[in-house]
C-alpha positions in Angstrom: 9.4 50.9 3.2 11.6 50.8 0.0 10.3 49.4 -3.3 12.8 46.5 -3.1 11.7 45.5 0.4 8.0 45.7 -0.7 8.9 43.4 -3.6 10.5 40.9 -1.3 7.5 40.9 1.0 5.2 40.4 -2.1 7.3 37.5 -3.3 7.2 35.9 0.1 3.4 36.2 0.2 3.1 34.8 -3.3 5.2 31.8 -2.4 3.1 31.2 0.7 -0.1 31.3 -1.3 1.4 29.0 -3.9 2.2 26.4 -1.3 -1.3 26.4 0.1 -2.7 25.9 -3.5 -0.4 23.0 -4.1 -1.5 21.3 -0.8 -5.2 21.8 -1.6 -4.8 20.3 -5.1 -2.9 17.3 -3.9 0.2 18.2 -5.9 3.6 17.5 -4.3 5.2 20.6 -2.6 7.9 22.4 -4.4 11.5 22.1 -3.3 12.6 24.4 -0.5 14.3 27.6 -1.6 18.1 27.8 -1.1 19.3 29.7 2.0 19.7 33.4 1.6 23.3 34.6 2.1 23.4 37.3 4.8 25.9 39.1 7.1 25.0 39.1 10.8 25.9 41.0 13.9 25.3 40.6 17.6 23.1 42.6 19.9 25.6 43.7 22.6 25.1 45.3 26.0 27.4 48.2 26.8 27.6 51.4 28.8 26.9 54.2 26.4 26.6 58.0 26.7 23.1 59.5 26.8 23.4 62.5 24.5 21.5 65.4 23.2 22.2 66.3 19.6 22.1 69.8 18.2 23.5 72.0 15.5 25.9 74.7 16.6 28.5 77.1 15.4 31.9 78.1 16.6 32.4 81.5 18.1 35.6 83.4 19.1 36.2 83.3 22.8 36.8 87.1 22.6 36.7 89.3 19.5 38.2 92.8 19.5 38.0 95.4 16.7 41.2 97.5 16.6 40.5 101.2 16.1 42.8 104.2 16.1 42.4 106.5 19.1 44.2 109.4 17.5 43.9 110.7 13.9 46.9 110.5 11.6 48.7 108.7 8.8 49.6 105.1 9.2 53.4 104.9 8.6 53.8 101.1 9.3 51.8 97.9 9.7 53.8 95.5 11.9 51.9 92.2 11.3 50.7 89.9 8.5 46.9 89.6 8.3 45.6 86.1 9.2 48.6 85.5 11.6 48.5 85.0 15.3 49.6 87.8 17.6 50.4 88.0 21.3 49.1 90.5 23.7 51.3 93.6 23.6 52.6 93.0 20.0 52.9 96.1 18.0 50.3 96.3 15.2 50.3 99.8 13.7 52.4 103.0 14.0 50.7 106.3 13.2 52.9 109.3 12.3 53.8 110.7 15.7 55.4 114.0 14.5 52.3 116.2 14.8 51.6 114.9 18.3 55.3 115.3 19.3 55.2 118.9 18.1 52.1 119.5 20.2 53.8 117.9 23.2 56.8 120.2 22.9 54.5 123.2 22.7 52.6 122.1 25.7 55.8 121.5 27.6 57.1 125.0 26.7 53.9 126.5 27.9 54.3 124.7 31.2 57.9 125.9 31.5 56.8 129.5 30.9 53.9 129.3 33.4 56.2 127.7 35.9 58.6 130.6 35.7 55.7 133.0 36.2 54.6 130.9 39.2 58.1 131.3 40.7 57.9 135.1 40.2 54.5 135.2 41.8 55.7 133.2 44.7 58.7 135.5 45.1 56.4 138.5 45.1 54.2 136.9 47.7 57.1 136.3 49.9 58.1 139.9 49.5 54.6 141.1 50.4 54.5 138.8 53.4 57.9 140.3 54.5 56.4 143.8 54.1 53.5 142.8 56.4 55.9 141.6 59.0 58.0 144.8 58.7 54.9 147.0 59.1 53.8 145.0 62.1 57.3 145.4 63.7 57.2 149.2 63.0 53.8 149.4 64.7 55.0 147.5 67.7 58.0 149.8 68.0 56.0 152.9 67.6 53.4 151.8 70.0 56.1 151.3 72.6 57.4 154.8 72.0 53.8 156.1 72.1 53.3 154.5 75.5 56.5 156.0 76.8 55.5 159.5 75.4 52.1 159.2 77.1 53.6 158.4 80.4 56.1 161.3 80.1 53.3 163.6 79.2 51.5 162.8 82.4 54.6 163.5 84.5 55.3 166.8 82.7 51.7 167.9 83.2 52.1 167.3 87.0 55.4 169.2 87.0 53.8 172.0 85.0 50.9 172.2 87.4 53.4 172.5 90.2 55.3 175.1 88.2 58.4 173.0 88.2 58.9 173.2 84.4 58.0 175.9 81.8 54.9 175.5 79.8 56.8 175.7 76.6 58.6 172.6 77.5 55.3 170.8 78.2 53.9 172.1 74.9 56.9 170.7 73.0 56.2 167.3 74.6 52.6 167.4 73.6 53.6 168.2 70.0 55.9 165.2 70.0 53.1 163.0 71.5 50.7 164.0 68.7 53.3 163.2 66.1 53.8 159.8 67.7 50.1 159.1 67.6 50.0 160.0 63.9 52.9 157.7 63.3 51.1 154.8 65.0 48.0 155.5 62.8 50.2 155.5 59.7 51.8 152.2 60.8 48.3 150.6 61.1 47.4 151.9 57.6 50.7 150.5 56.3 49.9 147.1 57.8 46.4 147.1 56.1 48.0 148.0 52.8 50.7 145.3 53.1 48.1 142.7 54.0 45.9 143.7 51.0 49.0 143.5 48.7 49.8 140.0 50.2 46.3 138.8 49.7 46.5 139.9 46.1 49.8 138.1 45.7 48.3 134.9 47.1 45.5 135.2 44.5 48.1 135.7 41.8 50.0 132.6 43.0 46.8 130.5 43.0 45.9 131.7 39.5 49.3 131.0 38.1 49.5 127.7 39.9 46.1 126.7 38.3 47.5 127.7 34.9 50.5 125.5 35.5 48.4 122.5 36.6 46.2 123.0 33.5 49.3 123.0 31.4 50.6 119.9 33.0 47.3 118.2 32.4 47.6 119.3 28.7 51.1 117.7 28.6 49.7 114.5 30.1 46.9 114.5 27.5 49.2 115.1 24.6 51.7 112.5 25.9 48.7 110.0 26.1 47.9 110.9 22.5 51.5 110.2 21.6 51.1 106.8 23.2 48.1 106.2 21.0 50.3 106.5 17.8 51.6 103.0 18.6 48.7 100.5 18.6 49.4 97.1 20.3 47.4 93.9 20.5 45.2 93.8 23.6 45.0 90.0 23.7 46.4 86.8 22.2 44.5 85.9 19.0 44.4 85.6 15.3 44.2 88.6 13.1 41.6 88.9 10.3 41.3 90.9 7.1 43.5 94.0 7.2 41.3 96.9 6.1 44.0 99.7 6.1 47.5 99.9 4.7 50.6 102.0 5.3 49.9 105.5 4.0 46.2 105.6 4.8 45.0 108.4 7.0 42.7 107.2 9.8 40.4 109.0 12.1 40.0 108.5 15.8 37.4 105.8 16.7 36.1 105.2 13.2 33.1 102.9 12.9 35.0 100.3 10.9 37.9 98.7 12.7 41.3 98.5 11.1 41.5 94.8 11.9 39.6 92.3 14.1 41.5 90.0 16.4 39.7 86.7 17.4 40.8 84.7 20.4 40.5 81.1 19.4 42.4 79.4 22.1 40.1 78.6 23.8 37.0 78.9 21.6 33.2 78.7 22.1 30.7 76.5 20.3 27.2 77.9 20.7 24.1 75.7 20.2 20.5 75.4 21.3 18.5 72.4 22.6 14.8 72.0 23.3 13.7 73.3 26.7 12.6 69.8 27.7 16.2 68.9 28.3 16.9 71.9 30.6 16.0 70.1 33.9 18.3 67.1 33.0 21.1 69.5 32.0 20.9 71.4 35.3 20.7 68.1 37.3 23.6 66.3 35.6 25.7 69.5 35.4 25.4 70.0 39.2 26.9 66.6 39.7 29.8 66.8 37.2 31.0 68.8 34.2 29.2 67.9 31.0 31.2 66.8 28.0 30.4 68.2 24.6 31.6 66.7 21.3 31.8 68.7 18.1 31.8 67.0 14.6 31.7 68.2 11.1 28.2 68.1 9.6 27.2 64.5 8.7 30.6 63.2 9.8 30.8 60.5 12.5 34.4 61.4 13.7 34.7 63.6 16.7 36.5 66.8 15.7 37.0 68.2 19.2 35.9 67.7 22.8 35.0 70.4 25.2 32.9 71.2 28.3 29.5 72.9 28.8 30.3 76.3 30.4 27.2 78.4 29.8 23.5 78.0 30.1 21.4 81.0 29.1 19.3 82.6 31.8 16.0 82.4 29.8 14.3 80.1 27.4 13.7 81.5 23.9 9.9 81.6 23.8 9.9 81.9 20.0 11.7 78.6 19.5 11.2 76.9 22.9 14.9 76.3 23.1 17.6 77.1 25.6 20.9 78.6 24.4 24.1 76.8 25.5 27.9 77.3 25.1 30.7 74.9 25.3 34.4 75.8 25.7 37.0 74.0 23.7 40.8 74.3 24.2 41.2 74.2 20.4 45.0 73.8 20.6 45.1 72.2 17.2 42.9 74.8 15.5 40.3 72.2 14.7 37.5 74.7 15.2 37.2 78.0 13.4 34.9 81.0 14.3 31.7 80.9 12.2 32.0 77.2 11.4 28.8 75.1 11.6 29.1 71.9 13.6 27.1 68.9 14.8 27.1 68.9 18.5 26.5 66.1 21.0 26.0 67.0 24.7 26.6 64.0 27.0 24.3 64.1 30.0 25.3 60.8 31.6 26.2 57.2 30.8 24.1 54.1 31.3 24.0 50.4 30.2 22.2 49.9 26.9 21.6 47.3 24.2 23.2 48.2 20.9 22.9 46.8 17.4 24.5 47.9 14.1 22.6 50.8 12.8 22.2 49.2 9.3 20.3 46.2 10.9 17.3 48.5 11.7 14.6 48.2 9.0 11.6 50.4 8.4 8.2 48.6 8.3 4.6 49.6 8.1 4.2 49.0 11.8 7.5 50.6 12.8 11.1 49.6 12.9 12.1 45.9 13.0 15.1 43.7 12.7 15.7 40.2 11.3 16.7 37.9 14.1 18.6 34.7 13.2 17.5 31.7 15.3 19.7 28.7 16.2 18.3 26.8 13.2 19.3 29.6 10.9 15.7 30.7 10.4 15.0 34.4 10.4 12.3 36.1 12.4 11.1 39.7 11.7 10.9 41.3 15.1 9.6 44.7 15.9 11.9 46.9 18.1 11.8 50.2 19.9 14.9 52.1 19.0 16.6 54.9 20.9 19.5 57.2 20.1 21.7 56.5 17.2 25.4 56.5 18.1 27.2 56.7 14.8 27.4 53.1 13.4 25.3 51.7 16.3 21.8 52.3 17.5 20.3 51.8 21.0 17.4 49.3 21.1 15.2 50.0 24.1 12.8 47.0 23.6 12.5 43.9 21.5 15.9 42.2 21.7 18.1 40.5 24.2 21.9 40.7 24.5 23.6 38.0 22.4 20.9 37.6 19.8 22.1 37.6 16.2 20.6 40.0 13.7 21.0 40.5 10.0 23.1 43.5 9.0 23.3 42.9 5.3 21.2 40.9 2.8 17.7 41.9 4.1 16.3 42.6 0.7 15.8 38.8 -0.1 14.5 37.9 3.4 11.0 36.9 4.5 10.0 35.7 7.9 10.8 32.0 8.3 13.5 32.0 5.5 16.7 30.0 6.0 19.9 32.0 5.8 23.5 31.2 5.2 25.8 33.4 7.3 28.7 34.8 5.3 31.6 36.9 6.6 31.3 40.6 6.5 32.9 42.5 3.7 36.1 44.3 4.6 35.5 48.0 5.0 
């Protein structure tokens, strides 16, 4: 209780004791004090939101640190720090000349290896033709050998019957032996040709593998060349630019060159006591839950969003549950890192409301001065609920329509007469 209010109560008690003393002594009572000028308001019943208050902070919906993926010198920065960028916008250009030279070298290597592959494939075709030629020679000579063997059998019969000279038979035998040697040579030629063809196949496979490795090298260098132009991966707002044109950067350095924050939409993260978790889950299952964000100690709502995240565990250290709300933030009212007062609306219900300034603090709890029909005030204890800006919910102690003092309480005591005056213009 404030000193001024204690003084008012003391004056009222002194006045009451003085009246009793005058009655006992037989003196005539003093004149009634003049009415106390006050401003009054009404207790009204209205449907109000049931809210959970918390302190939160705004967080970027997505935050990406931009790093170089190839080493080199930055030749141009294409954006202004702090400005919005769109996904695909060019941010940085790294000197592409070293990578272009490496690409030309890799392409030349592929061209050389491809020429060698063509030569190896031609040699393979030639060896395969040699195999076919040797097989054809063997087939021809086998036919001749079979004919010679049949002729040898006939000549032997004729010789046995002394119808031909032995010299003629011996000549035929010599020719037959030569033919058998030719067939053996043909078989050896086939084996040699097949071995050469197998070696040619291995050569083709090896050169083809070299070509594929070279093509992979070209693809890798071409990818590196693509990394010399760095583009925005998402829509967002750029932060502090940490490099300038002329700086030499390394691939995947720990410190990003710039950070892009997506702020449309934006998160507001906050925590509430775990006792509200059951109600949050119950009401959220029925309908989306509205979340209001305000600047600290400011009654005006800065932005309105929707609860979109409930953490999967209660923080045992603080006995709170972490929540996130998503805000469209089209007007940039919220800024990453900003601290905010948050009001999570669980549901709406009828409630009795009074002006917040009518609630007084007493030794036995909060009370209000109720103005009766005869303009006499009564100090009545009340049970207060949630404060909703300029109004406060009264759970018990008042009825709708009763008039209560909102200004001028310092001079009031129970039973005092009041004079209602109009409220001052705000």
